[in-house]
C-alpha positions as CSV (number, residue, x, y, z in Angstrom):
1,M,5.6,9.7,-17.7
2,V,2.1,8.3,-17.4
3,Y,0.4,8.1,-14.0
4,V,-2.6,6.2,-12.9
5,Y,-5.1,8.1,-10.6
6,K,-7.3,6.0,-8.4
7,R,-9.4,6.0,-5.3
8,V,-7.9,3.8,-2.6
9,N,-10.4,1.2,-1.5
10,I,-10.5,-1.2,1.4
11,L,-8.7,-3.9,-0.7
12,D,-5.7,-1.7,-1.3
13,I,-4.4,-0.7,2.2
14,D,-0.9,-0.9,0.8
15,S,-1.6,2.2,-1.4
16,L,-2.8,4.1,1.7
17,K,0.4,3.1,3.6
18,Q,2.5,4.3,0.6
19,L,0.5,7.6,0.6
20,R,1.3,8.0,4.4
21,Q,5.0,7.8,3.5
22,V,4.5,10.3,0.7
23,F,2.9,12.7,3.2
24,A,5.7,12.0,5.7
25,V,8.4,12.8,3.2
26,A,6.7,15.8,1.5
27,F,5.7,17.4,4.7
28,E,9.2,16.8,6.2
29,E,7.6,15.0,9.2
30,V,9.0,11.4,8.7
31,G,9.5,11.0,12.5
32,D,6.0,12.2,13.4
33,W,4.3,10.0,10.8
34,N,6.2,6.9,11.8
35,V,5.7,7.1,15.6
36,N,2.1,5.8,15.9
37,K,1.5,3.9,12.6
38,P,-2.1,2.8,12.4
39,S,-2.9,-0.9,12.2
40,D,-4.4,-2.4,9.0
41,T,-7.6,-2.9,10.9
42,Y,-7.8,0.8,11.6
43,L,-6.9,1.7,8.0
44,S,-9.6,-0.6,6.8
45,K,-12.1,1.1,9.0
46,V,-11.1,4.5,7.6
47,L,-11.4,3.3,4.0
48,A,-14.8,1.8,4.7
49,D,-16.2,5.2,5.6
50,K,-18.1,6.4,2.5
51,N,-17.3,10.0,3.5
52,Y,-13.5,9.5,3.4
53,I,-11.7,9.9,0.1
54,A,-8.1,8.9,-0.5
55,L,-6.8,9.4,-4.0
56,V,-3.4,8.4,-5.2
57,A,-1.2,9.0,-8.3
58,K,0.8,5.9,-9.1
59,K,3.6,5.3,-11.5
60,E,3.1,2.5,-14.1
61,D,5.1,0.1,-11.8
62,G,2.6,0.8,-9.0
63,G,4.6,3.1,-6.7
64,V,2.6,6.0,-5.2
65,V,4.2,9.4,-6.0
66,G,1.4,11.6,-4.7
67,G,-2.1,11.7,-3.4
68,L,-4.7,13.4,-1.3
69,T,-7.2,12.8,1.4
70,A,-10.5,14.5,1.7
71,H,-13.7,14.4,3.8
72,V,-17.3,14.7,2.6
73,L,-19.2,17.0,4.9
74,P,-23.0,16.7,4.5
75,K,-24.7,20.1,5.1
76,I,-28.1,20.9,6.6
77,D,-28.8,24.3,5.1
78,G,-29.7,22.4,1.9
79,E,-29.4,19.0,0.4
80,Y,-25.8,19.0,-0.6
81,S,-22.3,18.4,0.7
82,E,-19.0,20.1,0.7
83,I,-15.6,18.4,0.4
84,Y,-12.8,19.3,2.7
85,L,-9.4,18.6,1.0
86,Y,-7.4,17.7,4.1
87,D,-3.9,16.7,2.8
88,L,-2.3,16.8,-0.6
89,A,1.3,16.0,-1.5
90,V,3.5,15.0,-4.4
91,L,7.1,13.7,-3.9
92,N,9.6,16.4,-4.8
93,E,11.0,14.6,-7.9
94,Y,7.5,14.3,-9.4
95,R,6.4,17.9,-8.9
96,R,5.7,20.3,-11.7
97,Q,4.2,17.6,-13.8
98,G,0.5,18.4,-13.2
99,I,0.0,15.6,-10.7
100,A,-1.5,17.8,-8.0
101,T,-3.8,19.5,-10.5
102,Q,-5.0,16.1,-11.8
103,L,-5.6,14.8,-8.3
104,I,-7.9,17.8,-7.6
105,T,-9.6,17.2,-11.0
106,E,-10.2,13.6,-9.9
107,L,-11.6,14.8,-6.6
108,K,-14.0,17.2,-8.4
109,N,-15.4,14.1,-10.2
110,F,-16.0,12.3,-6.9
111,A,-17.4,15.5,-5.5
112,K,-20.1,15.5,-8.1
113,T,-21.2,12.0,-7.1
114,Y,-21.7,13.2,-3.6
115,G,-23.8,16.2,-4.7
116,A,-21.0,18.5,-3.4
117,H,-21.0,22.2,-4.5
118,T,-17.6,23.1,-3.3
119,I,-14.2,21.7,-2.4
120,F,-12.4,23.8,0.2
121,V,-8.9,23.7,1.4
122,Q,-6.6,25.6,3.7
123,A,-3.0,26.4,3.2
124,D,-0.3,28.2,5.2
125,N,0.7,31.4,3.5
126,E,4.3,30.3,3.8
127,D,3.6,27.3,1.6
128,V,4.0,29.2,-1.6
129,G,3.6,26.2,-4.0
130,A,0.3,25.2,-2.4
131,V,-1.1,28.7,-2.3
132,A,-0.2,29.2,-6.0
133,L,-1.9,25.9,-6.9
134,Y,-5.1,26.6,-5.0
135,T,-5.2,30.2,-6.2
136,K,-5.0,28.9,-9.8
137,L,-7.8,26.5,-9.3
138,S,-10.0,28.6,-7.0
139,S,-13.0,30.7,-7.7
140,S,-12.5,32.7,-4.4
141,V,-9.8,33.2,-1.8
142,E,-10.3,34.1,1.8
143,S,-7.1,35.4,3.1
144,E,-8.0,36.2,6.7
145,I,-8.7,32.8,8.2
146,T,-7.5,31.7,11.6
147,N,-7.4,28.1,12.5
148,F,-8.1,26.9,16.0
149,D,-7.3,23.5,17.5
150,I,-9.6,22.6,20.3
151,A,-8.3,19.7,22.4
152,V,-10.8,16.9,23.2
153,Q,-9.1,15.8,26.4
């Protein structure tokens, strides 16, 4: 099957909504993702941010089967950026077709336009598929990372 890979822009909020559903299903968090659905106004604001990247893989009929979101992080120790790959998912029935790898390849192309040196991503050790994918594509692996969530409230 042939897939179309594209960056979601402000005129294509529907693709971002479809990507949200892909994440909800793939992450097995449908209830969580459907509780506080963001408005079109909010999604437009997100997509207008030049440092936000949403890429989708679509079937020829236009349905989103996978995608990723990433954030451009300008650095101050030099004149460059890094890209943080935040979420990546492909629906179960479309896995093992190279879609995730192609999405990351597309992200690399965007990273170059931002002057980024690195794309970094975190994965839970239990997520064997993600760890295998990122290991295959990575030039280095840091296995002793602890994540902390610091509440704003």
